[in-house]
C-alpha positions in Angstrom: -10.0 -17.0 0.2 -9.7 -15.0 3.4 -11.4 -16.3 6.1 -15.0 -14.9 7.9 -14.0 -13.9 11.0 -16.7 -12.4 13.6 -16.6 -9.8 16.5 -19.3 -7.4 17.8 -19.6 -3.7 17.3 -20.5 -1.3 20.0 -23.5 -2.2 21.1 -22.4 -6.0 21.9 -24.2 -6.9 19.0 -22.4 -9.7 16.8 -21.3 -8.3 13.2 -19.1 -9.6 10.4 -17.9 -6.6 8.6 -14.4 -6.6 10.1 -12.4 -9.1 8.5 -14.3 -10.9 6.2 -14.8 -8.4 3.8 -12.0 -7.7 1.4 -11.0 -3.8 2.0 -10.4 -2.2 -1.3 -9.2 1.4 -2.0 -9.1 2.7 -5.4 -7.8 5.9 -7.1 -10.0 6.8 -9.9 -13.5 6.9 -11.5 -15.6 4.8 -9.1 -17.8 3.1 -12.2 -16.5 1.7 -15.3 -13.9 -1.2 -15.9 -10.1 -1.6 -15.3 -9.0 -0.1 -18.2 -11.7 3.4 -17.7 -10.1 3.8 -14.4 -6.5 3.4 -15.7 -7.1 6.3 -17.9 -9.1 8.6 -16.2 -6.1 9.0 -13.9 -6.6 12.5 -14.8 -5.9 16.0 -16.4 -6.1 17.6 -13.4 -2.3 15.5 -12.2 -1.2 16.4 -15.9 -1.5 20.0 -14.8 -0.3 19.7 -11.4 3.2 18.1 -13.4 3.4 20.3 -15.9 3.4 22.8 -13.3 5.8 21.3 -10.8 8.2 20.6 -13.6 8.2 24.2 -14.9 8.6 25.6 -11.4 11.2 23.5 -10.4 13.3 23.7 -13.6 13.4 20.1 -14.8 14.1 19.5 -18.1 13.5 15.7 -19.8 17.3 15.3 -20.1 17.3 15.8 -16.1 14.8 13.9 -14.4 15.7 13.2 -10.8 13.6 10.6 -8.9 11.2 12.9 -6.2 9.1 10.4 -5.2 11.3 9.1 -2.6 10.4 5.5 -3.2 14.3 5.2 -4.4 13.6 4.3 -7.9 15.7 1.9 -10.2 15.8 2.9 -13.9 15.9 0.6 -17.1 14.0 -0.9 -19.9 11.0 -2.5 -20.1 12.5 -6.0 -21.2 15.4 -5.7 -18.4 11.6 -5.6 -16.2 10.1 -8.6 -17.3 13.1 -10.8 -15.8 12.2 -9.1 -12.7 8.6 -10.6 -12.8 8.1 -13.2 -9.9 11.2 -11.3 -7.7 10.7 -10.8 -4.2 12.1 -7.9 -1.7 13.5 -8.9 1.1 11.6 -9.1 4.3 10.9 -5.7 5.7 10.2 -5.8 9.8 8.5 -3.1 11.1 10.0 -1.4 13.7 7.4 -0.9 16.0 5.2 -3.5 17.7 1.3 -3.0 16.8 0.5 -1.3 20.2 -2.7 0.0 21.9 -2.3 4.1 21.9 -0.9 4.0 18.0 -4.7 1.8 17.3 -6.4 4.8 19.7 -5.2 7.3 17.9 -6.0 6.1 14.8 -9.6 5.4 15.8 -9.7 8.6 17.7 -8.9 10.7 14.0 -11.2 8.4 11.9 -14.5 8.4 14.9 -14.3 4.5 14.9 -15.9 3.1 18.3 -15.9 -0.7 18.1 -15.0 -2.2 21.2 -12.4 -4.1 19.2 -9.9 -1.7 19.5 -11.0 0.8 22.6 -11.6 -2.2 25.1 -8.9 -4.4 26.0 -11.4 -7.1 28.1 -13.8 -7.3 25.5 -11.4 -7.1 23.0 -9.5 -9.7 24.9 -12.7 -12.4 25.2 -13.5 -12.0 21.6 -9.9 -11.7 20.0 -7.5 -12.6 22.2 -6.5 -9.2 22.9 -6.8 -5.9 21.4 -6.8 -5.6 17.2 -6.1 -3.3 15.2 -8.0 -1.9 12.1 -7.5 -2.5 8.8 -6.8 0.9 7.6 -3.7 0.4 9.9 -1.8 -2.7 8.4 0.8 -0.5 5.9 1.3 1.5 9.3 3.3 -1.5 11.0 5.7 -2.3 8.3 6.1 1.5 7.1 9.8 2.5 8.5 10.2 5.6 10.1 11.1 8.3 7.2 14.2 9.6 9.3 16.7 8.8 11.7 19.4 10.4 12.8 21.9 8.5 10.9 19.6 9.4 7.9 16.7 8.8 5.5 15.6 5.9 4.5 13.4 4.3 2.1 10.7 1.9 1.2 11.3 -1.2 0.2 8.4 -2.1 -2.5 8.8 -3.8 -5.8 7.2 -1.2 -7.9 10.5 1.2 -6.9 12.8 -1.4 -7.5 12.2 -3.1 -10.9 14.0 -1.4 -13.5 11.8 0.7 -15.9 11.7 4.8 -17.6 9.3 6.0 -15.7 10.0 8.6 -13.1 6.9 9.1 -11.6 5.0 7.0 -9.5 1.4 7.0 -8.7 -0.9 4.4 -7.3 -3.8 2.9 -9.1 -5.5 0.6 -6.8 -5.0 -1.4 -3.4 -6.5 -4.3 -2.4 -6.2 -6.2 0.6 -7.8 -9.4 1.7 -7.4 -10.6 5.9 -6.6 -13.9 6.7 -6.4 -13.7 10.5 -6.7 -10.2 13.1 -4.0 -8.1 13.1 -2.9 -8.0 17.5 -1.6 -6.0 20.0 1.8 -7.5 20.6 2.8 -8.5 16.8 5.9 -7.5 15.0 4.5 -7.3 11.4 6.8 -8.5 8.5 6.0 -7.5 4.6 7.3 -8.9 1.5 6.1 -7.5 -1.6 6.5 -9.8 -4.9 6.4 -8.5 -8.3 3.5 -10.0 -10.4 3.0 -8.8 -14.0 4.0 -5.5 -16.2 1.8 -4.3 -18.6 3.6 -3.2 -22.2 3.8 0.6 -22.4 0.4 2.7 -22.6 -0.5 6.5 -22.8 -2.7 7.7 -20.2 -3.8 11.2 -19.4 -0.2 12.3 -17.7 1.9 10.5 -19.5 3.3 7.1 -21.5 4.7 4.1 -18.8 3.7 0.6 -17.3 1.1 -0.7 -14.7 2.8 -2.4 -11.9 1.1 -5.5 -10.5 2.8 -6.6 -6.9 1.8 -8.5 -4.5 2.6 -8.4 -0.6 2.2 -10.2 2.5 2.2 -9.4 6.2 3.2 -12.3 8.8 3.5 -12.3 12.4 6.7 -12.8 14.2 6.0 -16.0 14.4 5.5 -16.7 10.1 1.7 -16.7 10.7 0.3 -15.1 7.5 -2.4 -12.5 8.6 -3.0 -10.2 5.5 -2.5 -9.9 2.1 -2.6 -7.2 -0.6 -2.7 -6.9 -4.5 -1.5 -3.1 -5.5 -1.3 -1.4 -9.5 1.4 1.0 -9.5 1.8 3.3 -12.5 5.5 3.9 -13.6 5.3 6.6 -16.3 7.4 9.8 -18.1 5.2 13.0 -17.7 3.1 14.3 -21.3 5.0 17.2 -22.4 
């Protein structure tokens, strides 16, 4: 359970919204149970997929992984043997830093002094902290380097399954410590569960649940995220 950490808002008054609340990002309907959300991953996505396949001239016998995630293909039975496995540690290429934090806060117009005022942040947190929405920023690899393109090491991509199309269903973050400027984050992703085959409006596939842990350079657990991703084959 996330510990309760307090900070002050941009008026200097204490408030409890920075790390005490779980940050939840969901795709689908706001109301309804999880099954309703999963089954509402939309007719519009289905239409877009059909259009894309027609324009790109992609047939069912010649499926190409266009996700950029480096998908691994196999059977549901093979995938079940992967439950409990963890990816290699993904070490952030860029340390948490003030300039990127300010650019992000400028874009979303977040005036919290914990992100802008070094003296204030030092007094309350021991240094400038990063907004919760930037957590994944610090471990996602650069998509391109002079030596070539890189892929993101996530379990939902590595687990062997028939589905060639990924769509994110939900992501839930839980924070335990502030993410401070100067930290170098490491992320590992563990496979928790794979659903039996399910058919939705976009296609037929499996819901994959994985848990990622984010640690600093001293191996202190900073945050954890639980992610559900749907890997599927599109309907004809």
